[in-house]
C-alpha positions in Angstrom: 35.5 -85.8 -148.9 34.6 -87.3 -152.3 32.1 -85.7 -154.7 29.6 -87.6 -156.8 29.3 -86.3 -160.3 26.8 -87.0 -163.1 27.7 -87.0 -166.7 26.6 -88.4 -170.1 27.6 -92.0 -170.6 30.4 -92.6 -173.2 31.5 -95.7 -175.1 34.3 -96.2 -172.6 31.7 -96.6 -169.8 30.1 -99.7 -171.4 31.8 -102.3 -169.2 31.4 -100.3 -166.0 27.7 -99.8 -166.8 27.3 -103.5 -167.4 28.8 -104.3 -163.9 26.6 -101.7 -162.2 23.5 -103.2 -163.8 24.4 -106.7 -163.0 25.3 -105.9 -159.3 22.1 -103.8 -158.8 19.7 -106.4 -160.3 21.7 -109.6 -159.4 21.3 -110.8 -163.0 22.3 -110.0 -166.6 19.0 -109.2 -168.1 19.0 -105.4 -167.5 22.7 -105.1 -168.7 21.7 -106.9 -171.9 18.7 -104.6 -172.3 21.0 -101.6 -172.0 23.4 -103.0 -174.5 20.6 -103.7 -177.0 19.0 -100.3 -176.6 22.3 -98.5 -177.1 23.5 -100.6 -180.0 20.0 -100.3 -181.6 20.2 -96.5 -181.5 17.2 -96.2 -179.1 19.0 -94.4 -176.2 17.7 -90.8 -175.8 19.4 -89.9 -172.5 22.0 -92.1 -170.8 23.8 -90.9 -167.7 26.3 -92.3 -165.2 27.1 -91.3 -161.7 30.7 -91.4 -160.6 32.2 -91.4 -157.2 36.0 -91.1 -157.0 36.3 -91.9 -160.8 34.3 -95.1 -160.4 30.9 -95.5 -162.1 28.4 -96.3 -159.3 25.1 -95.4 -161.0 23.4 -95.5 -164.4 20.1 -94.4 -165.9 18.8 -94.8 -169.4 15.8 -93.3 -171.2 15.0 -94.9 -174.5 12.7 -93.9 -177.3 9.0 -95.0 -176.9 6.1 -94.1 -179.1 2.4 -93.6 -178.3 0.3 -94.7 -181.2 -3.2 -93.3 -181.4 -5.6 -92.6 -184.3 -3.0 -93.6 -186.9 -0.5 -91.2 -185.4 2.7 -91.8 -183.6 3.8 -89.5 -180.8 7.4 -89.7 -179.5 8.0 -90.2 -175.7 10.6 -91.8 -173.6 10.8 -94.9 -171.3 12.9 -94.9 -168.2 14.6 -98.3 -168.0 16.7 -99.2 -166.3 17.9 -97.2 -163.3 20.7 -98.9 -161.3 23.0 -98.0 -158.4 25.7 -100.2 -157.0 24.3 -101.9 -153.9 26.9 -100.4 -151.6 25.7 -96.9 -152.6 22.0 -97.6 -152.1 20.3 -94.9 -149.9 22.9 -92.2 -150.8 20.6 -90.3 -153.2 22.5 -91.3 -156.3 19.4 -92.8 -158.0 17.3 -89.6 -157.3 20.1 -87.4 -158.6 20.3 -89.4 -161.8 16.5 -89.2 -162.3 16.4 -85.4 -161.7 19.4 -84.7 -164.0 17.9 -86.9 -166.7 14.6 -85.0 -166.4 16.3 -81.7 -166.9 18.1 -82.9 -170.0 14.9 -84.5 -171.4 12.9 -81.3 -170.9 15.7 -79.2 -172.4 15.6 -81.6 -175.5 11.8 -81.0 -175.9 10.6 -84.3 -174.5 7.1 -84.1 -172.9 6.2 -87.6 -171.7 8.1 -90.2 -169.8 6.9 -93.7 -168.8 8.4 -96.1 -166.2 7.6 -99.5 -164.9 8.6 -99.5 -161.3 7.9 -99.0 -157.7 5.2 -96.4 -157.3 6.5 -95.2 -153.9 9.9 -94.6 -155.4 9.0 -93.0 -158.8 6.1 -91.1 -157.3 8.6 -88.8 -155.6 9.6 -87.6 -159.1 6.1 -86.9 -160.3 5.3 -90.3 -162.0 1.8 -91.6 -161.4 -0.2 -94.6 -162.4 -3.2 -92.2 -162.9 -1.3 -90.5 -165.7 -0.6 -93.9 -167.3 -3.7 -96.0 -166.6 -5.4 -95.2 -169.9 -2.5 -96.3 -172.1 -2.7 -99.7 -173.8 0.4 -101.7 -172.7 1.5 -105.2 -172.1 2.9 -103.8 -168.9 -0.4 -102.2 -167.7 -0.8 -102.3 -163.9 0.0 -100.2 -160.9 3.7 -100.2 -161.6 3.2 -98.5 -165.0 3.5 -94.8 -164.4 3.9 -91.7 -166.5 5.0 -88.1 -166.1 4.2 -85.3 -168.6 6.0 -82.0 -168.8 3.7 -80.6 -171.5 1.0 -81.4 -174.0 1.2 -85.2 -174.4 -1.3 -87.9 -175.2 -3.3 -89.5 -172.4 -4.4 -92.5 -174.4 -2.9 -94.8 -177.0 -0.8 -97.8 -177.3 2.7 -97.7 -175.8 5.3 -99.1 -178.3 8.6 -99.7 -176.8 12.0 -100.1 -178.6 12.4 -103.6 -180.1 15.1 -104.4 -177.5 12.4 -104.7 -174.8 10.7 -107.6 -176.7 14.1 -109.3 -177.2 14.9 -108.9 -173.6 11.6 -110.4 -172.5 12.1 -113.4 -174.8 15.6 -114.1 -173.5 
């Protein structure tokens, strides 16, 4: 029986990560976003899931700031999360989210934001109620947040510049 393992992504994983992203989303936009976030130095936690030595899942949390009252508070954005389609439903995505959350909390992060399916991300504690008072170009039911400590509840979400570049592409 094979064992799935999760570890920090390394530079040698770049091509495998690109393929997982392209296969999972059926396009190149998310893979390009990952490349831009990593090369721009905005990655905070980046993990891969391996099955029999093959990368089959990937998650990236990048630096995000909440601006409020002339102050800037560091937070993280989950984007993207991808699993090879042939491995959907096996728990790899959930395992990546849970492991990344452990590493983020250990590093002192207290707020994470995601734009995604509320039914899926709600399982990990994300909620729109926690994010609804943030000012964001992505504001809507899919915008969700999760706090592990004292974190702002209002302010403007400022994503890494790679997000604007990816949207313009």
